[in-house]
C-alpha positions in Angstrom: 0.0 0.0 0.0 1.4 3.4 -1.0 2.3 5.7 1.8 0.3 8.9 2.4 2.2 12.1 1.5 2.5 13.8 4.9 5.1 15.0 7.4 4.5 14.0 11.0 6.3 15.3 14.1 5.9 13.4 17.4 7.0 15.2 20.6 7.1 13.2 23.8 9.7 12.7 26.6 9.0 8.9 26.7 11.6 7.3 24.3 9.6 4.0 24.1 6.5 5.9 23.0 8.4 7.8 20.4 10.1 4.7 18.9 6.9 2.7 18.9 4.9 5.4 17.2 7.7 6.0 14.6 7.9 2.3 13.7 4.2 2.1 13.0 3.6 5.6 11.4 6.6 5.5 9.0 4.9 2.6 7.3 1.9 4.8 6.7 3.3 8.3 6.0 6.2 9.6 3.9 8.1 11.4 6.8 8.0 10.8 10.5 10.3 12.7 12.9 10.5 12.3 16.7 11.7 14.6 19.4 12.0 14.1 23.2 13.0 17.7 24.0 10.2 20.2 23.4 12.8 23.0 23.5 13.9 21.9 20.0 10.4 22.2 18.4 11.3 25.6 16.8 14.4 24.0 15.2 12.3 21.3 13.6 9.9 23.9 12.2 12.8 25.8 10.7 13.7 22.7 8.7 10.3 21.3 7.8 6.7 22.3 7.4 4.8 19.6 9.3 1.3 18.6 8.4 0.5 17.1 11.8 2.2 17.3 15.2 1.6 14.8 18.0 2.3 16.7 21.2 2.5 15.2 24.7 0.7 17.3 27.4 3.2 16.7 30.2 7.0 16.8 30.2 7.9 17.3 33.8 8.0 14.3 36.0 5.4 14.2 38.7 3.3 17.0 37.0 0.2 16.3 35.1 -1.6 19.6 34.9 -0.8 20.0 31.1 0.8 23.4 31.5 3.9 22.3 29.5 1.7 21.0 26.7 -0.3 24.2 26.6 2.8 26.2 26.5 4.3 24.3 23.6 0.9 24.2 21.8 0.9 28.1 21.8 4.5 28.1 20.6 3.7 25.9 17.7 0.7 28.0 16.7 2.8 31.1 16.9 5.2 29.5 14.4 2.5 28.2 12.1 -1.1 29.4 12.8 -2.4 26.6 10.4 -0.6 23.9 12.3 -2.6 20.8 13.1 -1.7 19.6 16.7 -3.0 16.4 18.2 -2.6 16.4 22.0 -1.5 13.2 23.7 -3.0 12.7 27.2 -3.2 10.0 29.8 -6.3 8.0 30.1 -9.0 10.0 32.1 -7.5 13.4 31.5 -10.5 14.6 29.5 -10.8 18.0 31.2 -7.2 18.6 30.2 -7.9 17.6 26.6 -10.9 19.9 26.4 -8.7 22.8 27.7 -6.2 22.0 25.0 -8.8 22.0 22.3 -10.1 25.4 23.4 -6.5 26.7 23.3 -6.2 25.7 19.6 -5.5 22.0 19.5 -7.1 20.0 16.7 -7.8 16.7 18.5 -6.5 14.5 21.2 -5.7 10.9 21.7 -5.1 9.0 25.0 -2.2 6.7 25.9 -2.0 3.9 25.5 -3.5 4.0 22.0 -4.5 1.5 19.5 -2.7 1.8 16.1 -6.0 1.9 14.2 -7.2 4.8 16.4 -3.9 6.7 16.0 -4.1 6.2 12.2 -7.7 7.3 12.0 -7.0 10.4 14.1 -4.0 11.5 12.0 -5.8 11.0 8.6 -8.8 12.9 9.8 -6.4 15.7 11.0 -4.7 15.7 7.6 -8.0 16.3 5.8 -8.5 19.4 8.0 -4.9 20.5 7.2 -5.5 20.3 3.5 -8.8 22.2 3.9 -7.1 25.0 5.8 -4.3 25.2 3.2 -6.9 25.3 0.4 -8.8 28.0 2.1 -5.6 30.0 2.4 -4.7 29.4 -1.2 -8.2 30.6 -2.4 -8.0 33.7 -0.1 -4.6 34.6 -1.5 -5.7 33.9 -5.1 -8.8 36.0 -4.6 -6.7 38.8 -3.1 -4.3 38.6 -5.9 -7.1 38.8 -8.5 -8.8 41.6 -6.7 -5.5 43.6 -6.4 -5.0 43.1 -10.2 -8.5 44.2 -11.0 -8.2 47.2 -8.6 -4.9 48.1 -10.3 -6.6 48.0 -13.7 -9.4 50.2 -12.5 -7.4 52.5 -10.3 -6.9 55.2 -12.8 -10.2 57.1 -12.4 -9.0 60.3 -14.0 -10.4 63.8 -14.5 -9.9 67.4 -13.6 -13.0 68.8 -15.2 -16.0 70.2 -13.2 -18.3 67.3 -14.2 -15.8 64.8 -12.9 -15.1 66.7 -9.8 -18.8 66.5 -9.0 -18.6 62.7 -9.6 -15.6 62.4 -7.2 -17.4 64.5 -4.6 -20.5 62.4 -4.7 -18.4 59.2 -4.4 -16.6 60.6 -1.4 -20.0 61.3 0.3 -21.9 58.2 -0.6 -19.1 55.6 -0.7 -18.8 55.1 3.1 -22.6 54.5 3.4 -24.5 51.4 2.4 -26.9 53.3 0.2 -28.0 51.8 -3.1 -26.5 53.7 -6.0 -27.7 53.9 -9.6 -25.1 55.0 -12.1 -26.3 56.5 -15.3 -24.3 57.3 -18.4 -23.6 56.5 -22.0 -21.5 53.5 -23.0 -17.9 53.9 -22.3 -18.2 56.7 -19.7 -16.7 54.7 -16.8 -19.7 53.4 -15.0 -17.8 50.3 -13.7 -14.9 52.5 -12.6 -17.4 54.6 -10.5 -18.9 51.4 -9.0 -15.5 50.1 -8.0 -14.6 53.5 -6.6 -17.8 53.4 -4.4 -16.8 49.9 -3.2 -13.2 51.0 -2.3 -14.6 53.9 -0.3 -17.0 51.7 1.6 -16.6 49.7 4.8 -16.9 46.7 2.6 -13.7 47.5 0.7 -11.9 44.4 2.0 -14.8 42.2 0.9 -15.7 41.0 -2.6 -16.9 43.1 -5.5 -19.1 41.0 -7.8 -20.0 42.3 -11.2 -23.0 40.9 -13.1 -23.6 41.9 -16.7 -27.4 41.5 -16.9 -27.4 42.1 -20.6 -25.5 38.8 -21.2 -27.7 36.6 -19.0 -30.6 34.9 -20.7 -34.1 34.8 -19.0 -33.9 31.0 -18.5 -30.6 31.3 -16.5 -31.4 34.5 -14.7 -32.5 32.9 -11.4 -29.8 30.3 -11.4 -27.1 32.8 -12.0 -28.3 35.4 -9.5 -29.9 33.3 -6.8 -28.1 29.9 -7.3 -29.5 26.4 -7.6 -29.4 23.0 -5.9 -28.3 19.7 -7.4 -31.1 18.3 -9.6 -33.1 21.5 -9.8 -32.9 21.2 -13.6 -31.3 18.9 -16.2 -27.8 20.5 -16.1 -27.7 21.1 -12.4 -25.0 18.5 -11.5 -24.2 20.1 -8.2 -25.2 22.8 -5.7 -24.2 26.3 -7.0 -24.4 29.6 -5.1 -25.7 32.6 -7.0 -24.1 36.0 -7.4 -26.1 37.4 -4.4 -24.5 34.7 -2.1 -21.0 35.2 -3.6 -21.3 38.9 -2.9 -22.2 38.3 0.7 -20.6 41.0 2.9 -19.4 42.9 -0.2 -20.7 44.8 -3.1 -23.0 43.5 -5.9 -22.7 45.5 -9.2 -25.6 44.9 -11.6 -24.6 46.3 -14.9 -27.0 47.0 -17.7 -30.0 46.7 -15.4 -32.2 48.5 -18.0 -32.0 45.3 -20.2 -34.1 43.3 -17.7 -37.6 42.2 -18.8 -40.5 43.1 -16.6 -40.9 39.5 -15.2 -37.2 39.5 -14.2 -37.5 42.9 -12.7 -40.3 41.6 -10.5 -38.0 38.7 -9.3 -35.1 41.0 -8.6 -37.4 43.5 -6.7 -38.7 40.7 -4.5 -35.2 39.7 -3.4 -34.2 43.3 -2.8 -37.3 43.9 -0.6 -37.0 40.7 1.4 -33.1 40.7 1.6 -33.3 36.9 1.1 -32.7 34.5 -1.8 -33.9 31.0 -2.4 -31.8 28.8 -4.7 -33.7 27.3 -7.6 -35.1 23.9 -6.5 -34.9 24.8 -2.8 -37.4 26.4 -0.5 -34.7 27.4 2.0 -34.3 31.2 2.4 -30.8 32.6 2.7 -30.3 36.1 4.2 -28.2 38.4 2.1 -26.0 41.2 3.2 -24.8 43.2 0.2 -24.3 46.8 -0.9 -26.1 47.2 -4.3 -24.8 49.3 -7.1 -26.6 49.3 -10.5 -25.7 50.9 -13.8 -27.3 51.5 -17.2 -27.0 53.5 -20.4 -30.8 53.4 -20.9 -33.3 56.2 -20.0 -35.0 54.4 -17.1 -37.3 57.3 -16.3 -38.7 57.4 -19.8 -39.0 53.6 -19.7 -41.0 53.9 -16.5 -43.4 56.3 -18.3 -43.6 53.8 -21.2 -44.3 50.8 -18.9 -40.9 49.2 -19.7 -39.4 49.5 -16.3 -41.0 49.1 -12.9 -41.2 52.3 -10.9 -40.9 50.5 -7.6 -37.7 48.8 -8.7 -36.3 52.2 -9.8 -37.0 53.7 -6.4 -35.4 50.6 -4.7 -32.1 50.9 -6.7 -31.5 54.6 -6.7 -31.3 55.8 -3.2 -28.5 57.9 -4.7 -28.1 58.6 -8.4 -24.8 59.2 -10.0 -24.5 60.6 -13.6 -21.3 59.9 -15.5 -20.6 62.7 -18.0 -19.9 61.9 -21.6 -16.4 62.6 -23.0 -17.9 65.5 -25.0 -19.0 67.1 -21.7 -15.4 66.9 -20.3 -13.1 67.7 -23.2 -10.7 69.4 -20.8 -9.9 65.9 -19.5 -8.7 64.8 -22.9 -5.1 65.7 -22.3 -4.8 63.7 -19.1 -6.7 60.7 -20.5 -4.6 60.6 -23.7 -1.4 60.9 -21.7 -2.5 58.0 -19.5 -3.3 55.8 -22.4 0.0 56.7 -24.2 1.9 55.5 -21.1 -0.2 52.3 -20.6 -0.1 51.1 -24.2 3.4 52.4 -24.8 4.6 50.1 -22.1 2.4 47.2 -23.3 3.7 47.4 -26.8 7.3 48.3 -25.9 7.1 51.7 -27.6 8.5 54.2 -25.1 8.2 58.0 -25.1 5.0 58.0 -27.2 3.6 61.5 -27.7 1.0 63.3 -29.7 1.2 66.6 -31.6 -1.0 69.6 -30.7 -2.9 69.5 -34.0 -3.9 65.9 -33.5 -5.0 66.6 -29.9 -7.3 69.4 -31.3 -8.7 66.9 -33.8 -9.4 64.5 -30.9 -11.1 67.2 -28.9 -13.4 68.1 -31.8 -14.6 64.6 -32.4 -17.9 63.7 -30.7 -16.8 60.3 -29.3 -20.0 58.3 -29.4 -18.1 55.4 -27.6 -16.7 57.9 -25.0 -13.6 56.9 -23.0 -13.7 53.3 -24.2 -13.5 54.5 -27.8 -10.7 56.9 -27.0 -8.8 54.1 -25.3 -9.1 51.8 -28.3 -8.2 54.6 -30.7 -5.0 55.4 -28.8 -4.1 51.7 -28.5 -4.7 51.1 -32.3 -2.7 54.2 -33.1 0.3 53.1 -31.0 0.2 49.6 -32.6 0.2 51.0 -36.1 2.5 54.0 -35.6 6.0 53.9 -37.3 7.6 56.3 -34.8 6.9 57.6 -31.3 4.9 60.7 -32.4 1.2 60.2 -33.3 -0.3 62.4 -36.0 -3.8 62.9 -37.4 -3.3 60.0 -39.9 -2.8 57.6 -37.0 -6.3 58.0 -35.8 -9.2 56.5 -37.8 -12.1 58.2 -36.2 -15.8 57.9 -37.0 -15.7 60.9 -39.3 -12.6 59.8 -41.1 -12.0 58.7 -44.7 -12.5 55.1 -43.6 -16.2 55.7 -43.0 -16.6 57.8 -46.1 -15.2 54.9 -48.2 -17.4 52.4 -46.4 -20.5 54.5 -47.3 -19.5 54.2 -51.0 -18.7 50.5 -50.9 -21.3 48.5 -52.6 -20.3 45.3 -50.9 -21.1 46.4 -47.4 -22.8 43.7 -45.3 -26.0 44.3 -43.4 -24.2 44.7 -40.0 -22.0 47.4 -41.3 -24.9 49.2 -43.0 -26.9 49.1 -39.8 -24.1 50.5 -37.7 -23.5 53.3 -40.3 -27.2 54.2 -40.4 -27.4 54.4 -36.6 -24.4 56.6 -36.4 -25.8 58.9 -39.1 -29.2 59.1 -37.3 -27.5 59.9 -34.0 -25.3 62.6 -35.6 -28.4 64.1 -37.3 -30.3 64.4 -34.0 -27.3 65.4 -31.9 -27.3 62.2 -29.9 -31.0 62.3 -29.1 -31.8 58.5 -29.0 -35.6 59.0 -29.0 -35.5 61.1 -32.2 -32.9 58.8 -33.8 -35.0 55.7 -33.1 -38.1 57.4 -34.7 -36.0 58.3 -37.7 -34.9 54.7 -38.1 -38.3 53.2 -37.5 -37.3 51.5 -34.3 -38.6 51.8 -30.7 -36.1 53.3 -28.3 -35.3 50.1 -26.5 -34.5 48.3 -29.7 -32.1 51.1 -30.7 -30.4 51.0 -27.3 -29.8 47.3 -27.8 -28.3 47.8 -31.2 -26.1 50.6 -29.8 -24.9 48.3 -27.1 -24.2 45.6 -29.7 -22.0 47.9 -31.8 -20.4 49.6 -28.8 -21.9 53.0 -29.7 
């Protein structure tokens, strides 16, 4: 039988006990070390990381109060807080064993023991050790991912008056648990604002869970948000927590909330009112403790008037409303944003000291940027990739009003998708970005136009 991969340390002042235990356990586990002098425990831990320690409770002759064992238990836990320590006691010293467990011991075994009992106690302790290490690994992985994401979204930039108002509101609202609704066009930085609210809150050290409601089908909505139990439907192979449970203690960010149908709005409202979720296939209610932040680029107030969005849900999600300005409303921030993207993508593509001439910057400031900061970011990235030198000129930027679009309008081989996108842009330009009028011009309802705009990143 193959040995179990584990490192065991046995500490006892009785040499016969040590040798007997080692002879048996080294047949079962890959490494077994023994020590009769507890003063040398720190030295052992400097050399090895032990999975399980068997520690005698009494080392001084004539004393059986367990004070020595408790002392060395604390020393071991100081060295390795995740250490698994099994206390060895004499028969009948149950009060002492309980005291040791309260002090941080994992389990206890009495002398003399049976080998089967010793083996079972150690293997059970090993399972706990592996679980602790896995929890630590997951925590560290989550922290690493969170730090990476926070780093990506840390550059929330702007000196303009509209952005200063945004920053001021975030400073005031962030520390509260108020529900926040973030409104703004595509690409204005709504997720950046949501993450900034989270970082300013008392929940900053907890999770931030984003849900793109526009990408979740109606059939999967409840499973994704509220979870399901094994067997709830055909593909439910195991229990799965929903996003509300995963966000427990932290912030739940529901992006594109304007895309929800009325039936799904009702389900969401019920959960927000009751502050409880029930997994699909289960009647058990699970209390939720989250901070809710929602975002949309759709005109929710007009949708309420048209019966497309529930008024009671709107009231529930917008205790505080935050409006993200479009890039055309904050052109004075263009310089700092372009400089930031030049640095980011210059490093990424190993093109150092990238810069842009004044004439090109003026051109960028005059463009209407229907895709806002996201479009600006992609434009700078593309320009850096294609640039021959380290100075970007007007020809490096292919904006919506450039010769590329003019050529596309004349191209007889345009496909339906390209034609539709071009017509939407033309209608939006004609009506100065007024979506309602553009939709009427195109023969669409407003909601249908918003969905197409989202599809094309407009």
